[in-house]
C-alpha positions as a Python dict, from the first residue, in 0.01 Angstrom:
ca = {
    (1, 'X'): (0, 0, 0),
    (2, 'X'): (-302, -8, 188),
    (3, 'X'): (-134, -183, 416),
    (4, 'X'): (137, 66, 452),
    (5, 'X'): (-74, 377, 512),
    (6, 'X'): (-260, 211, 771),
    (7, 'X'): (100, 43, 932),
    (8, 'X'): (265, 450, 940),
    (9, 'X'): (-92, 598, 1084),
    (10, 'X'): (-229, 335, 1290),
    (11, 'X'): (173, 307, 1505),
    (12, 'X'): (336, 566, 1712),
    (13, 'X'): (558, 719, 1369),
    (14, 'X'): (238, 762, 1211),
    (15, 'X'): (95, 1022, 1503),
    (16, 'X'): (484, 1219, 1454),
    (17, 'X'): (451, 1170, 1113),
    (18, 'X'): (97, 1377, 1082),
    (19, 'X'): (187, 1615, 1421),
    (20, 'X'): (489, 1741, 1120),
    (21, 'X'): (236, 1792, 896),
    (22, 'X'): (66, 2036, 1146),
    (23, 'X'): (314, 2181, 1181),
    (24, 'X'): (495, 2271, 842),
    (25, 'X'): (85, 2388, 795),
    (26, 'X'): (85, 2664, 1082),
    (27, 'X'): (430, 2748, 893),
    (28, 'X'): (313, 2812, 535),
    (29, 'X'): (44, 3035, 699),
    (30, 'X'): (288, 3252, 878),
    (31, 'X'): (580, 3264, 651),
    (32, 'X'): (283, 3336, 334),
    (33, 'X'): (96, 3563, 566),
    (34, 'X'): (441, 3745, 567),
    (35, 'X'): (596, 3755, 234),
    (36, 'X'): (227, 3889, 162),
    (37, 'X'): (254, 4167, 456),
    (38, 'X'): (559, 4265, 350),
    (39, 'X'): (507, 4235, -16),
    (40, 'X'): (263, 4491, -25),
    (41, 'X'): (414, 4661, 210),
    (42, 'X'): (763, 4685, -12),
    (43, 'X'): (493, 4803, -307),
    (44, 'X'): (375, 5108, -98),
    (45, 'X'): (819, 5222, -38),
    (46, 'X'): (884, 5230, -375),
    (47, 'X'): (511, 5345, -488),
    (48, 'X'): (617, 5676, -269),
    (49, 'X'): (994, 5708, -410),
    (50, 'X'): (905, 5639, -747),
    (51, 'X'): (665, 5950, -714),
    (52, 'X'): (873, 6170, -490),
    (53, 'X'): (1154, 6163, -764),
    (54, 'X'): (943, 6165, -1063),
}
């Protein structure tokens, strides 16, 4: 198992995997941040709508 991991991380394929992992992490941070921003704004809109209906 350790030989397999050493071969992956030492070769060109290992660099590709590391680059994809970094890109995936950045994309996930952006998506989570966007969802949190939209979620809080959507909550405010629904709260304002509910307040105006009552």
